N, C-alpha and C positions, 0 to 999 in steps of 0.2 A: 503493500500500501503507500509503503516512504517513498518508492520509484516514481509510482504516479504523482502522486500529487508533486513533488521533486519538478516533473516534467511539463507538469502544471501550469505552474510557478514560471516556471520558465518560458515557456510559451506565450504565455500573458504576458508577461515579461516584453519579451524579443516583439511584439505585435503590437502594444502599447508606445514601445520606443520606434518602432517603423511609421507607424500613423502620427507620431506626434513630429519628426524629421522630414513626414513627406511635407504636413501640413503646418508647419509653422516652423520661424525663423531660427531655426539653432543654430548658435554661434561654432565656429570650430573651433574644437577644443585642444589641438595641436600647433594652431597658430597661438592661439594666449600661453598655451607653458612653453612654445619657446620666447615669446614677451618677457614672460618672467622669470625667467632663464637667463634672457638678456639683461635685463632691468639688476637682478640680483647678482648676477659678476661685476655687472657695472659699478653697483655701490661696493661690492668686494675691492675692489681696484680703487675704490675714491678713499675708501675710508681703511684702509690696509694700515697696520702699521710698518714702518720704515725698517728695515733690516740691519742690525746693529751690526757696526763697519768694523772690522779683526783690527784689535789693538797690537801696537807692534811690543814683542817680547822682550824687546831691547832695557 
Protein backbone atom coordinates (compact mmCIF):
# COMPACT_ATOMS: atom_id res chain seq x y z
CA UNK A 1 0.00 0.00 0.00
CA UNK A 2 2.93 2.37 0.65
CA UNK A 3 4.21 2.06 -2.92
CA UNK A 4 0.84 3.02 -4.40
CA UNK A 5 0.47 5.95 -2.04
CA UNK A 6 3.96 7.27 -2.81
CA UNK A 7 3.46 6.87 -6.57
CA UNK A 8 0.13 8.69 -6.33
CA UNK A 9 1.77 11.57 -4.44
CA UNK A 10 4.61 11.73 -6.97
CA UNK A 11 2.23 11.73 -9.96
CA UNK A 12 -0.02 14.33 -8.37
CA UNK A 13 2.94 16.61 -7.65
CA UNK A 14 4.34 16.13 -11.15
CA UNK A 15 1.03 16.90 -12.83
CA UNK A 16 0.54 20.02 -10.67
CA UNK A 17 4.07 21.16 -11.50
CA UNK A 18 3.51 20.70 -15.22
CA UNK A 19 0.22 22.60 -15.05
CA UNK A 20 1.81 25.51 -13.16
CA UNK A 21 4.83 25.63 -15.51
CA UNK A 22 2.60 25.77 -18.58
CA UNK A 23 0.05 28.29 -17.34
CA UNK A 24 2.07 30.69 -15.16
CA UNK A 25 5.26 32.69 -15.62
CA UNK A 26 7.66 30.65 -13.49
CA UNK A 27 11.20 32.10 -13.20
CA UNK A 28 14.20 30.10 -14.39
CA UNK A 29 15.81 28.80 -11.19
CA UNK A 30 19.20 28.12 -12.80
CA UNK A 31 19.50 31.78 -13.77
CA UNK A 32 18.56 32.91 -10.26
CA UNK A 33 21.05 30.51 -8.64
CA UNK A 34 23.88 31.60 -10.96
CA UNK A 35 23.16 35.24 -10.22
CA UNK A 36 23.18 34.55 -6.47
CA UNK A 37 26.50 32.71 -6.69
CA UNK A 38 28.02 35.55 -8.71
CA UNK A 39 26.89 38.10 -6.14
CA UNK A 40 28.21 35.94 -3.29
CA UNK A 41 31.62 35.59 -4.93
CA UNK A 42 31.70 39.35 -5.55
CA UNK A 43 31.02 40.04 -1.86
CA UNK A 44 33.65 37.51 -0.88
CA UNK A 45 36.28 39.26 -3.00
CA UNK A 46 35.33 42.69 -1.66
CA UNK A 47 35.23 41.82 2.05
CA UNK A 48 37.99 39.19 2.21
CA UNK A 49 40.69 39.90 4.76
CA UNK A 50 44.02 40.77 3.14
CA UNK A 51 46.69 38.10 3.26
CA UNK A 52 49.49 38.69 5.74
CA UNK A 53 52.81 39.50 4.17
CA UNK A 54 55.60 37.09 5.13
CA UNK A 55 57.90 38.74 7.61
CA UNK A 56 61.65 38.72 7.20
CA UNK A 57 63.25 36.37 9.70
CA UNK A 58 66.62 38.20 9.65
